[in-house]
PyMOL Python script that loads the backbone (N, CA, C, O; Angstrom):
from pymol import cmd

cmd.read_pdbstr("""\
ATOM      1  N   MET A   1      46.778   8.480 -14.909  1.00  0.00           N
ATOM      2  CA  MET A   1      45.867   9.611 -15.110  1.00  0.00           C
ATOM      3  C   MET A   1      44.410   9.127 -15.093  1.00  0.00           C
ATOM      4  O   MET A   1      43.547   9.727 -14.451  1.00  0.00           O
ATOM      5  N   ASP A   2      44.163   8.032 -15.813  1.00  0.00           N
ATOM      6  CA  ASP A   2      42.804   7.503 -15.899  1.00  0.00           C
ATOM      7  C   ASP A   2      42.280   7.068 -14.531  1.00  0.00           C
ATOM      8  O   ASP A   2      41.120   7.306 -14.196  1.00  0.00           O
ATOM      9  N   THR A   3      43.157   6.422 -13.738  1.00  0.00           N
ATOM     10  CA  THR A   3      42.722   5.938 -12.424  1.00  0.00           C
ATOM     11  C   THR A   3      42.324   7.112 -11.532  1.00  0.00           C
ATOM     12  O   THR A   3      41.351   7.019 -10.784  1.00  0.00           O
ATOM     13  N   GLY A   4      43.068   8.212 -11.607  1.00  0.00           N
ATOM     14  CA  GLY A   4      42.745   9.398 -10.807  1.00  0.00           C
ATOM     15  C   GLY A   4      41.382   9.953 -11.168  1.00  0.00           C
ATOM     16  O   GLY A   4      40.584  10.278 -10.290  1.00  0.00           O
ATOM     17  N   ILE A   5      41.114  10.064 -12.471  1.00  0.00           N
ATOM     18  CA  ILE A   5      39.833  10.596 -12.939  1.00  0.00           C
ATOM     19  C   ILE A   5      38.692   9.671 -12.522  1.00  0.00           C
ATOM     20  O   ILE A   5      37.656  10.132 -12.043  1.00  0.00           O
ATOM     21  N   SER A   6      38.886   8.367 -12.706  1.00  0.00           N
ATOM     22  CA  SER A   6      37.829   7.410 -12.357  1.00  0.00           C
ATOM     23  C   SER A   6      37.548   7.445 -10.856  1.00  0.00           C
ATOM     24  O   SER A   6      36.409   7.270 -10.422  1.00  0.00           O
ATOM     25  N   LYS A   7      38.610   7.674 -10.064  1.00  0.00           N
ATOM     26  CA  LYS A   7      38.444   7.753  -8.604  1.00  0.00           C
ATOM     27  C   LYS A   7      37.570   8.964  -8.247  1.00  0.00           C
ATOM     28  O   LYS A   7      36.658   8.862  -7.427  1.00  0.00           O
ATOM     29  N   VAL A   8      37.860  10.102  -8.871  1.00  0.00           N
ATOM     30  CA  VAL A   8      37.078  11.325  -8.630  1.00  0.00           C
ATOM     31  C   VAL A   8      35.624  11.091  -9.025  1.00  0.00           C
ATOM     32  O   VAL A   8      34.706  11.440  -8.282  1.00  0.00           O
ATOM     33  N   VAL A   9      35.424  10.495 -10.204  1.00  0.00           N
ATOM     34  CA  VAL A   9      34.064  10.210 -10.673  1.00  0.00           C
ATOM     35  C   VAL A   9      33.339   9.305  -9.678  1.00  0.00           C
ATOM     36  O   VAL A   9      32.162   9.506  -9.381  1.00  0.00           O
ATOM     37  N   GLU A  10      34.065   8.304  -9.167  1.00  0.00           N
ATOM     38  CA  GLU A  10      33.495   7.381  -8.182  1.00  0.00           C
ATOM     39  C   GLU A  10      33.012   8.135  -6.942  1.00  0.00           C
ATOM     40  O   GLU A  10      31.874   7.966  -6.504  1.00  0.00           O
ATOM     41  N   VAL A  11      33.893   8.969  -6.383  1.00  0.00           N
ATOM     42  CA  VAL A  11      33.573   9.726  -5.163  1.00  0.00           C
ATOM     43  C   VAL A  11      32.385  10.647  -5.405  1.00  0.00           C
ATOM     44  O   VAL A  11      31.458  10.705  -4.597  1.00  0.00           O
ATOM     45  N   VAL A  12      32.420  11.373  -6.535  1.00  0.00           N
ATOM     46  CA  VAL A  12      31.322  12.299  -6.864  1.00  0.00           C
ATOM     47  C   VAL A  12      30.009  11.534  -6.984  1.00  0.00           C
ATOM     48  O   VAL A  12      28.974  11.982  -6.489  1.00  0.00           O
ATOM     49  N   THR A  13      30.055  10.380  -7.641  1.00  0.00           N
ATOM     50  CA  THR A  13      28.851   9.556  -7.803  1.00  0.00           C
ATOM     51  C   THR A  13      28.298   9.143  -6.443  1.00  0.00           C
ATOM     52  O   THR A  13      27.096   9.250  -6.198  1.00  0.00           O
ATOM     53  N   VAL A  14      29.176   8.671  -5.561  1.00  0.00           N
ATOM     54  CA  VAL A  14      28.749   8.247  -4.221  1.00  0.00           C
ATOM     55  C   VAL A  14      28.105   9.412  -3.475  1.00  0.00           C
ATOM     56  O   VAL A  14      27.043   9.261  -2.872  1.00  0.00           O
ATOM     57  N   VAL A  15      28.759  10.581  -3.521  1.00  0.00           N
ATOM     58  CA  VAL A  15      28.233  11.771  -2.831  1.00  0.00           C
ATOM     59  C   VAL A  15      26.857  12.128  -3.380  1.00  0.00           C
ATOM     60  O   VAL A  15      25.931  12.397  -2.615  1.00  0.00           O
ATOM     61  N   LEU A  16      26.724  12.131  -4.705  1.00  0.00           N
ATOM     62  CA  LEU A  16      25.440  12.476  -5.329  1.00  0.00           C
ATOM     63  C   LEU A  16      24.350  11.490  -4.921  1.00  0.00           C
ATOM     64  O   LEU A  16      23.235  11.889  -4.584  1.00  0.00           O
ATOM     65  N   VAL A  17      24.681  10.195  -4.954  1.00  0.00           N
ATOM     66  CA  VAL A  17      23.706   9.168  -4.573  1.00  0.00           C
ATOM     67  C   VAL A  17      23.262   9.376  -3.131  1.00  0.00           C
ATOM     68  O   VAL A  17      22.070   9.330  -2.825  1.00  0.00           O
ATOM     69  N   VAL A  18      24.235   9.605  -2.245  1.00  0.00           N
ATOM     70  CA  VAL A  18      23.918   9.815  -0.824  1.00  0.00           C
ATOM     71  C   VAL A  18      23.026  11.039  -0.657  1.00  0.00           C
ATOM     72  O   VAL A  18      22.052  11.005   0.095  1.00  0.00           O
ATOM     73  N   GLU A  19      23.362  12.125  -1.362  1.00  0.00           N
ATOM     74  CA  GLU A  19      22.561  13.349  -1.246  1.00  0.00           C
ATOM     75  C   GLU A  19      21.142  13.121  -1.742  1.00  0.00           C
ATOM     76  O   GLU A  19      20.185  13.592  -1.127  1.00  0.00           O
ATOM     77  N   VAL A  20      20.998  12.402  -2.852  1.00  0.00           N
ATOM     78  CA  VAL A  20      19.662  12.099  -3.377  1.00  0.00           C
ATOM     79  C   VAL A  20      18.869  11.288  -2.355  1.00  0.00           C
ATOM     80  O   VAL A  20      17.697  11.565  -2.103  1.00  0.00           O
ATOM     81  N   VAL A  21      19.525  10.281  -1.768  1.00  0.00           N
ATOM     82  CA  VAL A  21      18.868   9.448  -0.752  1.00  0.00           C
ATOM     83  C   VAL A  21      18.421  10.311   0.424  1.00  0.00           C
ATOM     84  O   VAL A  21      17.299  10.176   0.910  1.00  0.00           O
ATOM     85  N   VAL A  22      19.311  11.203   0.881  1.00  0.00           N
ATOM     86  CA  VAL A  22      18.989  12.082   2.012  1.00  0.00           C
ATOM     87  C   VAL A  22      17.788  12.956   1.675  1.00  0.00           C
ATOM     88  O   VAL A  22      16.863  13.091   2.476  1.00  0.00           O
ATOM     89  N   VAL A  23      17.808  13.550   0.480  1.00  0.00           N
ATOM     90  CA  VAL A  23      16.693  14.414   0.065  1.00  0.00           C
ATOM     91  C   VAL A  23      15.393  13.622   0.046  1.00  0.00           C
ATOM     92  O   VAL A  23      14.364  14.098   0.527  1.00  0.00           O
ATOM     93  N   VAL A  24      15.440  12.405  -0.512  1.00  0.00           N
ATOM     94  CA  VAL A  24      14.243  11.556  -0.566  1.00  0.00           C
ATOM     95  C   VAL A  24      13.745  11.259   0.844  1.00  0.00           C
ATOM     96  O   VAL A  24      12.548  11.351   1.116  1.00  0.00           O
ATOM     97  N   VAL A  25      14.669  10.900   1.745  1.00  0.00           N
ATOM     98  CA  VAL A  25      14.297  10.593   3.130  1.00  0.00           C
ATOM     99  C   VAL A  25      13.639  11.807   3.784  1.00  0.00           C
ATOM    100  O   VAL A  25      12.595  11.685   4.425  1.00  0.00           O
ATOM    101  N   VAL A  26      14.255  12.980   3.617  1.00  0.00           N
ATOM    102  CA  VAL A  26      13.713  14.202   4.219  1.00  0.00           C
ATOM    103  C   VAL A  26      12.325  14.492   3.665  1.00  0.00           C
ATOM    104  O   VAL A  26      11.411  14.824   4.420  1.00  0.00           O
ATOM    105  N   VAL A  27      12.161  14.368   2.344  1.00  0.00           N
ATOM    106  CA  VAL A  27      10.852  14.620   1.725  1.00  0.00           C
ATOM    107  C   VAL A  27       9.809  13.655   2.281  1.00  0.00           C
ATOM    108  O   VAL A  27       8.698  14.062   2.623  1.00  0.00           O
ATOM    109  N   VAL A  28      10.171  12.377   2.370  1.00  0.00           N
ATOM    110  CA  VAL A  28       9.243  11.368   2.904  1.00  0.00           C
ATOM    111  C   VAL A  28       8.846  11.715   4.335  1.00  0.00           C
ATOM    112  O   VAL A  28       7.671  11.644   4.695  1.00  0.00           O
ATOM    113  N   VAL A  29       9.833  12.092   5.150  1.00  0.00           N
ATOM    114  CA  VAL A  29       9.559  12.440   6.551  1.00  0.00           C
ATOM    115  C   VAL A  29       8.636  13.652   6.631  1.00  0.00           C
ATOM    116  O   VAL A  29       7.684  13.665   7.411  1.00  0.00           O
ATOM    117  N   VAL A  30       8.925  14.674   5.817  1.00  0.00           N
ATOM    118  CA  VAL A  30       8.083  15.879   5.820  1.00  0.00           C
ATOM    119  C   VAL A  30       6.652  15.521   5.424  1.00  0.00           C
ATOM    120  O   VAL A  30       5.698  15.984   6.049  1.00  0.00           O
ATOM    121  N   VAL A  31       6.504  14.695   4.384  1.00  0.00           N
ATOM    122  CA  VAL A  31       5.168  14.261   3.955  1.00  0.00           C
ATOM    123  C   VAL A  31       4.467  13.521   5.089  1.00  0.00           C
ATOM    124  O   VAL A  31       3.284  13.748   5.347  1.00  0.00           O
ATOM    125  N   LEU A  32       5.203  12.629   5.772  1.00  0.00           N
ATOM    126  CA  LEU A  32       4.630  11.887   6.901  1.00  0.00           C
ATOM    127  C   LEU A  32       4.156  12.847   7.992  1.00  0.00           C
ATOM    128  O   LEU A  32       3.065  12.690   8.539  1.00  0.00           O
ATOM    129  N   VAL A  33       4.988  13.840   8.300  1.00  0.00           N
ATOM    130  CA  VAL A  33       4.631  14.822   9.334  1.00  0.00           C
ATOM    131  C   VAL A  33       3.356  15.548   8.937  1.00  0.00           C
ATOM    132  O   VAL A  33       2.449  15.711   9.753  1.00  0.00           O
ATOM    133  N   VAL A  34       3.284  15.985   7.680  1.00  0.00           N
ATOM    134  CA  VAL A  34       2.091  16.694   7.197  1.00  0.00           C
ATOM    135  C   VAL A  34       0.864  15.800   7.321  1.00  0.00           C
ATOM    136  O   VAL A  34      -0.189  16.244   7.780  1.00  0.00           O
ATOM    137  N   VAL A  35       1.000  14.534   6.909  1.00  0.00           N
ATOM    138  CA  VAL A  35      -0.116  13.586   6.997  1.00  0.00           C
ATOM    139  C   VAL A  35      -0.552  13.413   8.448  1.00  0.00           C
ATOM    140  O   VAL A  35      -1.744  13.443   8.751  1.00  0.00           O
ATOM    141  N   VAL A  36       0.423  13.232   9.350  1.00  0.00           N
ATOM    142  CA  VAL A  36       0.113  13.063  10.778  1.00  0.00           C
ATOM    143  C   VAL A  36      -0.644  14.278  11.303  1.00  0.00           C
ATOM    144  O   VAL A  36      -1.653  14.140  11.995  1.00  0.00           O
ATOM    145  N   VAL A  37      -0.151  15.471  10.968  1.00  0.00           N
ATOM    146  CA  VAL A  37      -0.799  16.702  11.435  1.00  0.00           C
ATOM    147  C   VAL A  37      -2.222  16.790  10.889  1.00  0.00           C
ATOM    148  O   VAL A  37      -3.146  17.136  11.624  1.00  0.00           O
ATOM    149  N   LEU A  38      -2.404  16.480   9.602  1.00  0.00           N
ATOM    150  CA  LEU A  38      -3.744  16.521   9.001  1.00  0.00           C
ATOM    151  C   LEU A  38      -4.681  15.543   9.700  1.00  0.00           C
ATOM    152  O   LEU A  38      -5.819  15.888  10.021  1.00  0.00           O
ATOM    153  N   VAL A  39      -4.201  14.321   9.934  1.00  0.00           N
ATOM    154  CA  VAL A  39      -5.012  13.308  10.624  1.00  0.00           C
ATOM    155  C   VAL A  39      -5.406  13.809  12.007  1.00  0.00           C
ATOM    156  O   VAL A  39      -6.555  13.673  12.424  1.00  0.00           O
ATOM    157  N   VAL A  40      -4.433  14.394  12.716  1.00  0.00           N
ATOM    158  CA  VAL A  40      -4.704  14.914  14.063  1.00  0.00           C
ATOM    159  C   VAL A  40      -5.758  16.014  14.011  1.00  0.00           C
ATOM    160  O   VAL A  40      -6.668  16.046  14.839  1.00  0.00           O
ATOM    161  N   VAL A  41      -5.635  16.918  13.034  1.00  0.00           N
ATOM    162  CA  VAL A  41      -6.620  18.002  12.897  1.00  0.00           C
ATOM    163  C   VAL A  41      -8.011  17.417  12.686  1.00  0.00           C
ATOM    164  O   VAL A  41      -8.975  17.859  13.311  1.00  0.00           O
ATOM    165  N   VAL A  42      -8.117  16.420  11.803  1.00  0.00           N
ATOM    166  CA  VAL A  42      -9.412  15.777  11.543  1.00  0.00           C
ATOM    167  C   VAL A  42      -9.954  15.142  12.819  1.00  0.00           C
ATOM    168  O   VAL A  42     -11.124  15.315  13.159  1.00  0.00           O
ATOM    169  N   VAL A  43      -9.089  14.403  13.528  1.00  0.00           N
ATOM    170  CA  VAL A  43      -9.502  13.748  14.781  1.00  0.00           C
ATOM    171  C   VAL A  43      -9.980  14.790  15.788  1.00  0.00           C
ATOM    172  O   VAL A  43     -11.010  14.612  16.438  1.00  0.00           O
ATOM    173  N   VAL A  44      -9.221  15.881  15.909  1.00  0.00           N
ATOM    174  CA  VAL A  44      -9.577  16.949  16.851  1.00  0.00           C
ATOM    175  C   VAL A  44     -10.948  17.517  16.509  1.00  0.00           C
ATOM    176  O   VAL A  44     -11.793  17.688  17.388  1.00  0.00           O
ATOM    177  N   VAL A  45     -11.165  17.809  15.226  1.00  0.00           N
ATOM    178  CA  VAL A  45     -12.456  18.361  14.795  1.00  0.00           C
ATOM    179  C   VAL A  45     -13.583  17.391  15.134  1.00  0.00           C
ATOM    180  O   VAL A  45     -14.617  17.795  15.665  1.00  0.00           O
ATOM    181  N   VAL A  46     -13.380  16.110  14.826  1.00  0.00           N
ATOM    182  CA  VAL A  46     -14.400  15.091  15.111  1.00  0.00           C
ATOM    183  C   VAL A  46     -14.679  15.022  16.603  1.00  0.00           C
ATOM    184  O   VAL A  46     -15.838  15.000  17.018  1.00  0.00           O
ATOM    185  N   VAL A  47     -13.619  14.987  17.421  1.00  0.00           N
ATOM    186  CA  VAL A  47     -13.782  14.897  18.879  1.00  0.00           C
ATOM    187  C   VAL A  47     -14.542  16.110  19.404  1.00  0.00           C
ATOM    188  O   VAL A  47     -15.442  15.974  20.232  1.00  0.00           O
ATOM    189  N   VAL A  48     -14.175  17.297  18.918  1.00  0.00           N
ATOM    190  CA  VAL A  48     -14.839  18.525  19.380  1.00  0.00           C
ATOM    191  C   VAL A  48     -16.310  18.508  18.977  1.00  0.00           C
ATOM    192  O   VAL A  48     -17.181  18.833  19.784  1.00  0.00           O
ATOM    193  N   VAL A  49     -16.588  18.128  17.723  1.00  0.00           N
ATOM    194  CA  VAL A  49     -17.972  18.101  17.239  1.00  0.00           C
ATOM    195  C   VAL A  49     -18.794  17.061  17.999  1.00  0.00           C
ATOM    196  O   VAL A  49     -19.905  17.344  18.448  1.00  0.00           O
ATOM    197  N   VAL A  50     -18.234  15.849  18.140  1.00  0.00           N
ATOM    198  CA  VAL A  50     -18.962  14.765  18.816  1.00  0.00           C
ATOM    199  C   VAL A  50     -19.067  15.037  20.314  1.00  0.00           C
ATOM    200  O   VAL A  50     -20.136  14.900  20.909  1.00  0.00           O
ATOM    201  N   GLY A  51     -17.930  15.428  20.919  1.00  0.00           N
ATOM    202  CA  GLY A  51     -17.897  15.652  22.362  1.00  0.00           C
ATOM    203  C   GLY A  51     -18.610  16.927  22.780  1.00  0.00           C
ATOM    204  O   GLY A  51     -19.014  17.064  23.935  1.00  0.00           O
ATOM    205  N   GLY A  52     -18.769  17.866  21.845  1.00  0.00           N
ATOM    206  CA  GLY A  52     -19.427  19.131  22.160  1.00  0.00           C
ATOM    207  C   GLY A  52     -18.652  19.932  23.186  1.00  0.00           C
ATOM    208  O   GLY A  52     -19.236  20.533  24.089  1.00  0.00           O
ATOM    209  N   GLY A  53     -17.306  19.940  23.042  1.00  0.00           N
ATOM    210  CA  GLY A  53     -16.483  20.704  23.990  1.00  0.00           C
ATOM    211  C   GLY A  53     -16.311  19.912  25.272  1.00  0.00           C
ATOM    212  O   GLY A  53     -15.918  18.747  25.230  1.00  0.00           O
ATOM    213  N   GLY A  54     -16.599  20.530  26.417  1.00  0.00           N
ATOM    214  CA  GLY A  54     -16.577  19.850  27.716  1.00  0.00           C
ATOM    215  C   GLY A  54     -15.301  19.071  27.950  1.00  0.00           C
ATOM    216  O   GLY A  54     -14.204  19.607  27.794  1.00  0.00           O
ATOM    217  N   GLY A  55     -15.438  17.784  28.330  1.00  0.00           N
ATOM    218  CA  GLY A  55     -14.290  16.932  28.630  1.00  0.00           C
ATOM    219  C   GLY A  55     -13.481  16.612  27.387  1.00  0.00           C
ATOM    220  O   GLY A  55     -12.314  16.234  27.487  1.00  0.00           O
ATOM    221  N   GLY A  56     -14.091  16.760  26.211  1.00  0.00           N
ATOM    222  CA  GLY A  56     -13.383  16.485  24.967  1.00  0.00           C
ATOM    223  C   GLY A  56     -12.197  17.401  24.765  1.00  0.00           C
ATOM    224  O   GLY A  56     -11.224  17.024  24.112  1.00  0.00           O
ATOM    225  N   GLY A  57     -12.268  18.616  25.322  1.00  0.00           N
ATOM    226  CA  GLY A  57     -11.193  19.591  25.150  1.00  0.00           C
ATOM    227  C   GLY A  57      -9.857  19.092  25.663  1.00  0.00           C
ATOM    228  O   GLY A  57      -8.824  19.302  25.028  1.00  0.00           O
ATOM    229  N   VAL A  58      -9.876  18.423  26.826  1.00  0.00           N
ATOM    230  CA  VAL A  58      -8.642  17.905  27.429  1.00  0.00           C
ATOM    231  C   VAL A  58      -8.028  16.847  26.522  1.00  0.00           C
ATOM    232  O   VAL A  58      -6.824  16.858  26.268  1.00  0.00           O
ATOM    233  N   ILE A  59      -8.868  15.930  26.033  1.00  0.00           N
ATOM    234  CA  ILE A  59      -8.397  14.866  25.135  1.00  0.00           C
ATOM    235  C   ILE A  59      -7.764  15.487  23.898  1.00  0.00           C
ATOM    236  O   ILE A  59      -6.698  15.060  23.453  1.00  0.00           O
ATOM    237  N   VAL A  60      -8.425  16.491  23.349  1.00  0.00           N
ATOM    238  CA  VAL A  60      -7.925  17.179  22.154  1.00  0.00           C
ATOM    239  C   VAL A  60      -6.541  17.747  22.418  1.00  0.00           C
ATOM    240  O   VAL A  60      -5.635  17.576  21.603  1.00  0.00           O
ATOM    241  N   LEU A  61      -6.369  18.423  23.555  1.00  0.00           N
ATOM    242  CA  LEU A  61      -5.071  19.013  23.902  1.00  0.00           C
ATOM    243  C   LEU A  61      -3.991  17.946  23.962  1.00  0.00           C
ATOM    244  O   LEU A  61      -2.900  18.131  23.423  1.00  0.00           O
ATOM    245  N   VAL A  62      -4.293  16.823  24.621  1.00  0.00           N
ATOM    246  CA  VAL A  62      -3.322  15.728  24.750  1.00  0.00           C
ATOM    247  C   VAL A  62      -2.941  15.201  23.373  1.00  0.00           C
ATOM    248  O   VAL A  62      -1.761  14.999  23.086  1.00  0.00           O
ATOM    249  N   ILE A  63      -3.950  14.975  22.512  1.00  0.00           N
ATOM    250  CA  ILE A  63      -3.699  14.448  21.164  1.00  0.00           C
ATOM    251  C   ILE A  63      -2.832  15.421  20.371  1.00  0.00           C
ATOM    252  O   ILE A  63      -1.876  15.010  19.714  1.00  0.00           O
ATOM    253  N   VAL A  64      -3.167  16.709  20.433  1.00  0.00           N
ATOM    254  CA  VAL A  64      -2.410  17.722  19.687  1.00  0.00           C
ATOM    255  C   VAL A  64      -0.963  17.753  20.160  1.00  0.00           C
ATOM    256  O   VAL A  64      -0.041  17.789  19.345  1.00  0.00           O
ATOM    257  N   GLN A  65      -0.762  17.737  21.479  1.00  0.00           N
ATOM    258  CA  GLN A  65       0.599  17.774  22.026  1.00  0.00           C
ATOM    259  C   GLN A  65       1.394  16.543  21.600  1.00  0.00           C
ATOM    260  O   GLN A  65       2.562  16.654  21.229  1.00  0.00           O
ATOM    261  N   ALA A  66       0.764  15.374  21.652  1.00  0.00           N
ATOM    262  CA  ALA A  66       1.437  14.137  21.243  1.00  0.00           C
ATOM    263  C   ALA A  66       1.834  14.210  19.771  1.00  0.00           C
ATOM    264  O   ALA A  66       2.947  13.834  19.403  1.00  0.00           O
ATOM    265  N   ALA A  67       0.923  14.692  18.939  1.00  0.00           N
ATOM    266  CA  ALA A  67       1.189  14.794  17.498  1.00  0.00           C
ATOM    267  C   ALA A  67       2.330  15.768  17.225  1.00  0.00           C
ATOM    268  O   ALA A  67       3.200  15.496  16.398  1.00  0.00           O
ATOM    269  N   MET A  68       2.326  16.905  17.923  1.00  0.00           N
ATOM    270  CA  MET A  68       3.379  17.902  17.723  1.00  0.00           C
ATOM    271  C   MET A  68       4.731  17.340  18.158  1.00  0.00           C
ATOM    272  O   MET A  68       5.746  17.559  17.497  1.00  0.00           O
ATOM    273  N   ALA A  69       4.731  16.613  19.277  1.00  0.00           N
ATOM    274  CA  ALA A  69       5.971  15.996  19.752  1.00  0.00           C
ATOM    275  C   ALA A  69       6.501  15.013  18.711  1.00  0.00           C
ATOM    276  O   ALA A  69       7.697  14.994  18.420  1.00  0.00           O
ATOM    277  N   MET A  70       5.600  14.192  18.149  1.00  0.00           N
ATOM    278  CA  MET A  70       5.993  13.239  17.109  1.00  0.00           C
ATOM    279  C   MET A  70       6.573  13.966  15.904  1.00  0.00           C
ATOM    280  O   MET A  70       7.617  13.581  15.377  1.00  0.00           O
ATOM    281  N   ALA A  71       5.887  15.021  15.472  1.00  0.00           N
ATOM    282  CA  ALA A  71       6.337  15.790  14.310  1.00  0.00           C
ATOM    283  C   ALA A  71       7.733  16.356  14.549  1.00  0.00           C
ATOM    284  O   ALA A  71       8.598  16.281  13.676  1.00  0.00           O
ATOM    285  N   VAL A  72       7.947  16.922  15.732  1.00  0.00           N
ATOM    286  CA  VAL A  72       9.250  17.504  16.075  1.00  0.00           C
ATOM    287  C   VAL A  72      10.332  16.428  16.043  1.00  0.00           C
ATOM    288  O   VAL A  72      11.410  16.637  15.485  1.00  0.00           O
ATOM    289  N   VAL A  73      10.037  15.268  16.650  1.00  0.00           N
ATOM    290  CA  VAL A  73      11.007  14.168  16.679  1.00  0.00           C
ATOM    291  C   VAL A  73      11.372  13.742  15.262  1.00  0.00           C
ATOM    292  O   VAL A  73      12.547  13.550  14.948  1.00  0.00           O
ATOM    293  N   LEU A  74      10.347  13.592  14.395  1.00  0.00           N
ATOM    294  CA  LEU A  74      10.591  13.175  13.009  1.00  0.00           C
ATOM    295  C   LEU A  74      11.460  14.189  12.277  1.00  0.00           C
ATOM    296  O   LEU A  74      12.403  13.816  11.579  1.00  0.00           O
ATOM    297  N   VAL A  75      11.142  15.472  12.436  1.00  0.00           N
ATOM    298  CA  VAL A  75      11.903  16.525  11.757  1.00  0.00           C
ATOM    299  C   VAL A  75      13.344  16.539  12.252  1.00  0.00           C
ATOM    300  O   VAL A  75      14.277  16.661  11.459  1.00  0.00           O
ATOM    301  N   VAL A  76      13.525  16.411  13.573  1.00  0.00           N
ATOM    302  CA  VAL A  76      14.878  16.413  14.154  1.00  0.00           C
ATOM    303  C   VAL A  76      15.674  15.223  13.625  1.00  0.00           C
ATOM    304  O   VAL A  76      16.854  15.356  13.301  1.00  0.00           O
ATOM    305  N   ARG A  77      15.022  14.055  13.538  1.00  0.00           N
ATOM    306  CA  ARG A  77      15.694  12.865  12.999  1.00  0.00           C
ATOM    307  C   ARG A  77      16.130  13.104  11.561  1.00  0.00           C
ATOM    308  O   ARG A  77      17.256  12.778  11.186  1.00  0.00           O
ATOM    309  N   ALA A  78      15.241  13.671  10.763  1.00  0.00           N
ATOM    310  CA  ALA A  78      15.560  13.939   9.357  1.00  0.00           C
ATOM    311  C   ALA A  78      16.735  14.900   9.262  1.00  0.00           C
ATOM    312  O   ALA A  78      17.658  14.687   8.476  1.00  0.00           O
ATOM    313  N   ALA A  79      16.698  15.971  10.073  1.00  0.00           N
ATOM    314  CA  ALA A  79      17.782  16.954  10.074  1.00  0.00           C
ATOM    315  C   ALA A  79      19.082  16.296  10.523  1.00  0.00           C
ATOM    316  O   ALA A  79      20.148  16.572   9.973  1.00  0.00           O
ATOM    317  N   GLY A  80      18.988  15.424  11.525  1.00  0.00           N
ATOM    318  CA  GLY A  80      20.164  14.711  12.030  1.00  0.00           C
ATOM    319  C   GLY A  80      20.789  13.849  10.954  1.00  0.00           C
ATOM    320  O   GLY A  80      22.010  13.831  10.801  1.00  0.00           O
ATOM    321  N   LEU A  81      19.954  13.128  10.199  1.00  0.00           N
ATOM    322  CA  LEU A  81      20.442  12.295   9.093  1.00  0.00           C
ATOM    323  C   LEU A  81      21.164  13.152   8.064  1.00  0.00           C
ATOM    324  O   LEU A  81      22.245  12.800   7.593  1.00  0.00           O
ATOM    325  N   THR A  82      20.551  14.283   7.723  1.00  0.00           N
ATOM    326  CA  THR A  82      21.141  15.180   6.724  1.00  0.00           C
ATOM    327  C   THR A  82      22.497  15.678   7.195  1.00  0.00           C
ATOM    328  O   THR A  82      23.471  15.635   6.443  1.00  0.00           O
ATOM    329  N   LEU A  83      22.568  16.152   8.435  1.00  0.00           N
ATOM    330  CA  LEU A  83      23.825  16.670   8.984  1.00  0.00           C
ATOM    331  C   LEU A  83      24.877  15.574   9.028  1.00  0.00           C
ATOM    332  O   LEU A  83      26.046  15.810   8.723  1.00  0.00           O
ATOM    333  N   LEU A  84      24.451  14.366   9.414  1.00  0.00           N
ATOM    334  CA  LEU A  84      25.374  13.231   9.507  1.00  0.00           C
ATOM    335  C   LEU A  84      26.004  12.939   8.146  1.00  0.00           C
ATOM    336  O   LEU A  84      27.218  12.767   8.038  1.00  0.00           O
ATOM    337  N   THR A  85      25.170  12.887   7.113  1.00  0.00           N
ATOM    338  CA  THR A  85      25.689  12.564   5.776  1.00  0.00           C
ATOM    339  C   THR A  85      26.601  13.667   5.267  1.00  0.00           C
ATOM    340  O   THR A  85      27.611  13.384   4.624  1.00  0.00           O
ATOM    341  N   PHE A  86      26.259  14.927   5.544  1.00  0.00           N
ATOM    342  CA  PHE A  86      27.107  16.023   5.068  1.00  0.00           C
ATOM    343  C   PHE A  86      28.443  16.044   5.814  1.00  0.00           C
ATOM    344  O   PHE A  86      29.470  16.403   5.238  1.00  0.00           O
ATOM    345  N   SER A  87      28.431  15.663   7.084  1.00  0.00           N
ATOM    346  CA  SER A  87      29.675  15.671   7.864  1.00  0.00           C
ATOM    347  C   SER A  87      30.614  14.551   7.413  1.00  0.00           C
ATOM    348  O   SER A  87      31.822  14.627   7.635  1.00  0.00           O
ATOM    349  N   LEU A  88      30.059  13.505   6.778  1.00  0.00           N
ATOM    350  CA  LEU A  88      30.889  12.398   6.287  1.00  0.00           C
ATOM    351  C   LEU A  88      31.761  12.838   5.115  1.00  0.00           C
ATOM    352  O   LEU A  88      32.852  12.308   4.906  1.00  0.00           O
ATOM    353  N   PHE A  89      31.262  13.823   4.348  1.00  0.00           N
ATOM    354  CA  PHE A  89      32.012  14.245   3.156  1.00  0.00           C
ATOM    355  C   PHE A  89      32.595  15.638   3.351  1.00  0.00           C
ATOM    356  O   PHE A  89      33.258  16.160   2.455  1.00  0.00           O
TER     357      PHE A  89
END
""", "prot")
cmd.dss("prot")
cmd.show_as("cartoon", "prot")
cmd.util.cbc("prot")
cmd.orient("prot")
């Protein structure tokens, strides 16, 4: 009887630990994405102000697109990790 209970406790503990790790990873990734987006916004503003529009606009578009692509990739990776861990249990 005791071994059965301890086994259940073991499994539950492992699942909880994994879920906590996943949540932490997702939170870290989301924070990173937010930071990246904020940095990009600042860079864009600086480029627009310094460049005064003109050719700076193209650079801004490229930077924004690159940042958005990075953000999407990071979010997809985080979601993939979460789905992977949930499918294990």
